C-alpha positions as CSV (number, residue, x, y, z in Angstrom):
1,Q,6.3,-23.0,-27.3
2,V,7.0,-19.1,-27.6
3,Q,8.6,-17.8,-25.0
4,L,8.0,-13.5,-24.6
5,V,10.4,-11.4,-22.4
6,E,9.3,-7.6,-22.1
7,S,11.4,-5.1,-21.1
8,G,10.9,-1.6,-20.3
9,G,9.2,-0.7,-17.5
10,G,10.3,1.8,-14.9
11,L,9.3,4.8,-12.6
12,V,8.4,7.7,-14.3
13,K,6.5,11.0,-13.3
14,A,3.0,11.6,-14.2
15,G,2.7,12.9,-18.2
16,G,5.5,11.3,-19.0
17,S,5.9,8.7,-21.4
18,L,7.5,4.7,-21.7
19,R,8.0,2.2,-24.4
20,L,7.5,-1.4,-23.5
21,S,9.1,-3.8,-25.7
22,C,8.3,-7.7,-25.4
23,A,10.9,-10.4,-27.1
24,A,9.2,-13.6,-28.5
25,S,11.4,-16.9,-29.8
26,G,10.4,-19.5,-30.5
27,G,7.2,-20.5,-32.4
28,S,5.6,-18.6,-35.3
29,F,5.7,-13.9,-34.1
30,R,4.4,-12.9,-37.4
31,S,1.5,-15.1,-37.6
32,Y,0.0,-14.3,-33.8
33,A,-2.0,-11.3,-32.5
34,M,-0.5,-9.9,-29.6
35,G,-2.0,-8.4,-27.1
36,W,-0.9,-6.1,-23.6
37,F,-2.5,-6.4,-20.4
38,R,-1.6,-4.9,-17.1
39,Q,-2.5,-5.7,-13.0
40,A,-2.5,-3.5,-10.2
41,P,-1.8,-5.0,-6.6
42,G,-5.0,-5.6,-5.8
43,K,-6.9,-5.9,-9.1
44,E,-7.5,-8.3,-11.7
45,R,-5.2,-7.9,-15.0
46,D,-6.9,-5.7,-17.6
47,F,-6.7,-5.7,-21.3
48,V,-4.5,-2.8,-22.6
49,A,-4.0,-3.4,-26.4
50,A,-3.6,-5.8,-28.9
51,I,-2.4,-5.6,-32.4
52,N,-2.7,-8.0,-35.3
53,W,-0.2,-10.5,-37.0
54,S,0.5,-7.1,-39.4
55,G,0.3,-4.6,-37.6
56,D,-2.8,-2.9,-39.7
57,I,-5.3,-3.5,-36.9
58,T,-5.2,-2.1,-33.1
59,R,-7.8,-2.3,-30.3
60,F,-7.3,-0.8,-27.3
61,A,-9.0,-0.1,-23.8
62,D,-10.8,2.9,-23.7
63,S,-8.8,4.1,-20.2
64,V,-5.5,4.1,-22.9
65,K,-7.3,5.3,-25.9
66,G,-5.2,8.4,-27.7
67,R,-2.5,7.8,-25.1
68,F,-0.8,4.7,-25.8
69,T,-0.1,2.6,-29.1
70,V,1.1,-0.2,-30.1
71,S,3.2,-1.7,-32.8
72,R,5.3,-4.7,-34.2
73,D,8.2,-5.4,-36.0
74,N,7.8,-9.2,-37.3
75,A,11.4,-9.0,-38.5
76,K,12.4,-8.6,-34.9
77,N,10.1,-10.9,-33.4
78,T,9.0,-7.5,-31.2
79,V,5.9,-6.0,-30.2
80,Y,5.9,-2.5,-28.6
81,L,3.5,-0.3,-26.2
82,Q,4.6,3.1,-26.5
83,M,2.7,5.0,-23.5
84,N,2.5,8.8,-23.1
85,S,0.7,11.2,-20.8
86,L,0.8,8.6,-18.1
87,K,-1.1,9.0,-15.2
88,S,-0.7,7.4,-11.6
89,E,-4.4,4.7,-12.8
90,D,-1.3,3.6,-15.6
91,T,0.4,2.3,-12.5
92,A,0.8,-2.2,-12.7
93,V,2.7,-5.0,-14.4
94,Y,2.3,-4.8,-18.3
95,Y,2.6,-8.4,-19.7
96,C,2.4,-9.1,-23.0
97,A,0.8,-12.3,-24.2
98,A,0.3,-14.1,-27.9
99,D,-2.7,-15.1,-29.7
100,V,-2.0,-18.3,-32.0
101,V,-5.3,-18.9,-32.8
102,R,-5.0,-18.0,-36.7
103,T,-9.2,-18.2,-37.4
104,R,-9.5,-15.8,-34.7
105,V,-12.0,-13.0,-36.6
106,G,-10.8,-9.4,-34.8
107,L,-8.6,-9.2,-31.9
108,T,-9.9,-10.3,-28.2
109,I,-9.4,-8.7,-25.1
110,N,-9.7,-12.1,-23.1
111,G,-6.9,-12.5,-21.3
112,A,-8.0,-16.5,-21.3
113,E,-8.0,-16.5,-25.1
114,Y,-4.2,-15.9,-25.4
115,D,-1.9,-18.9,-25.0
116,Y,1.7,-17.1,-23.9
117,W,2.7,-15.2,-21.6
118,G,5.4,-13.2,-20.7
119,Q,7.0,-12.7,-16.6
120,G,5.6,-8.6,-17.0
121,T,7.8,-5.6,-15.7
122,Q,6.7,-2.9,-13.6
123,V,5.3,0.3,-14.5
124,T,5.5,2.8,-11.7
125,V,4.0,6.8,-12.1
126,S,4.3,8.9,-9.7
127,S,2.5,12.1,-8.7
């Protein structure tokens, strides 16, 4: 069983930055692709970013390209989401998720294909 715990959320002014962390325990973190999703009030959960097991392949939603980066430290069982130039529309609960399917080709943006989820961390961007 994989457990994921997000941290690093908070209140930030528009234009500011935050770095989210997602610490994993159990399972084989270094073999999983990891994803970040977010859900704003009254909206569906949306894909934000994903990173492959080794960290050399990433994928981003168009809305965050050029502003967000994703990275991982397999020695620490942790994945990060660096968020820069934050906008009010980035306000949401952010979730990390693990895709344990090792035979998947590429990174999926479909939340239904992720197997484990964290509890989420709130990010609020004030304008």
